[in-house]
C-alpha positions in Angstrom: -22.6 -21.3 9.1 -19.5 -23.4 7.6 -20.0 -21.9 4.4 -19.4 -18.5 5.8 -16.0 -19.7 7.6 -14.7 -21.1 4.4 -15.0 -18.0 2.6 -13.8 -16.0 5.2 -10.7 -18.1 5.2 -10.8 -18.5 1.3 -10.5 -14.8 0.9 -8.2 -14.0 4.4 -6.0 -11.9 2.8 -8.4 -9.8 1.4 -9.5 -9.2 5.1 -6.3 -8.8 6.1 -5.7 -5.9 3.6 -9.0 -4.2 4.4 -8.2 -4.3 8.1 -4.8 -2.4 7.4 -6.5 0.0 5.2 -8.9 0.9 7.9 -6.9 1.0 10.7 -4.5 3.7 8.2 -7.2 5.6 7.4 -8.6 5.4 10.9 -5.2 6.8 12.6 -5.5 9.7 9.7 -8.6 10.6 10.4 -9.2 10.5 13.8 -5.7 11.2 15.9 -4.5 14.6 16.5 -0.7 13.7 16.5 0.7 14.5 13.0 2.9 11.4 13.4 0.8 8.8 13.9 -1.2 10.7 10.5 2.2 10.0 8.8 2.0 6.4 10.4 -1.6 5.7 9.5 -1.0 6.8 5.8 2.2 4.4 5.4 0.4 1.7 7.1 -3.0 2.7 4.2 0.0 2.7 1.1 1.6 -0.6 2.4 -2.2 -2.0 2.2 -2.6 -1.1 -1.4 0.7 -2.0 -2.1 0.4 -5.3 -0.9 -3.5 -5.8 -2.6 -1.9 -5.1 -5.9 1.1 -7.6 -5.3 -1.2 -10.5 -4.3 -3.6 -9.9 -7.1 -0.7 -10.3 -9.6 0.3 -13.9 -8.6 -1.2 -17.1 -9.6 -1.3 -20.6 -8.4 1.5 -23.0 -11.0 2.6 -19.9 -12.9 5.7 -18.8 -13.7 7.8 -15.5 -14.6 7.1 -14.3 -18.4 10.1 -14.9 -19.5 9.7 -16.8 -23.1 13.3 -18.7 -24.3 12.9 -19.6 -28.5 9.1 -18.8 -28.3 8.8 -18.5 -32.2 11.4 -20.9 -33.8 10.4 -23.8 -35.6 8.2 -26.4 -34.6 7.4 -24.0 -31.6 3.6 -23.6 -30.5 1.8 -20.9 -29.3 2.9 -19.7 -25.9 -0.3 -19.2 -23.5 -0.6 -16.5 -20.9 -2.8 -18.5 -18.7 0.8 -19.8 -17.7 2.2 -16.7 -16.7 2.1 -14.0 -14.0 1.3 -10.7 -14.8 4.0 -8.5 -13.7 2.3 -5.1 -14.4 1.3 -5.0 -10.6 4.8 -5.6 -9.5 6.4 -3.1 -11.6 3.6 -0.5 -11.1 3.8 -1.7 -7.1 7.3 -0.5 -7.4 6.6 3.0 -8.8 4.3 3.3 -5.5 7.2 2.1 -2.9 9.0 5.1 -4.5 6.3 7.3 -4.0 5.5 6.0 -0.4 9.2 7.0 0.5 8.9 10.1 -1.3 5.9 11.2 0.5 6.8 10.0 4.2 10.4 12.0 3.5 8.6 15.2 2.7 6.1 14.7 5.5 8.7 14.0 8.4 10.3 17.3 6.8 7.2 19.5 7.3 6.7 18.1 10.5 10.4 19.2 11.6 9.7 22.4 10.7 6.5 22.2 12.1 8.0 21.4 15.9 10.6 24.0 15.4 7.8 26.9 14.5 5.0 26.1 16.8 6.4 23.4 19.5 4.6 20.9 19.1 2.9 18.2 16.7 -0.9 18.2 18.2 -3.2 19.5 15.4 -5.4 21.1 17.3 -2.8 23.1 19.5 -1.1 24.2 16.0 -4.5 25.3 14.9 -5.1 27.2 17.8 -1.9 29.1 17.7 -2.6 30.1 13.8 -5.8 31.5 15.4 -4.3 33.4 18.0 -2.0 34.8 15.7 
């Protein structure tokens, strides 16, 4: 039992990401209110971004800026000593996409509310069937 607790605690950040992903997925699938669905989508996107940022970090590593790397008497650069910047750069792009997605979704919700007078999915579908 002690080993299981140690494994869970050592990978606590992964458990947090999984929990956030499941909360977001639950909100997107189960909730009928469109704003709650968008909040769930945003939580899911945030969990994925946090996950990728955390796997890009290393203990006792530094940023990959190399000064005077190939001068006389310098040794070869070891990649183990540096953090991989690619996950962080990709997640900056993902943040921009998440903000754009949120903006478009909120604009669509405003138009839906103006047209149907509600944000409940089942009520909008019922009004569509009546037309």
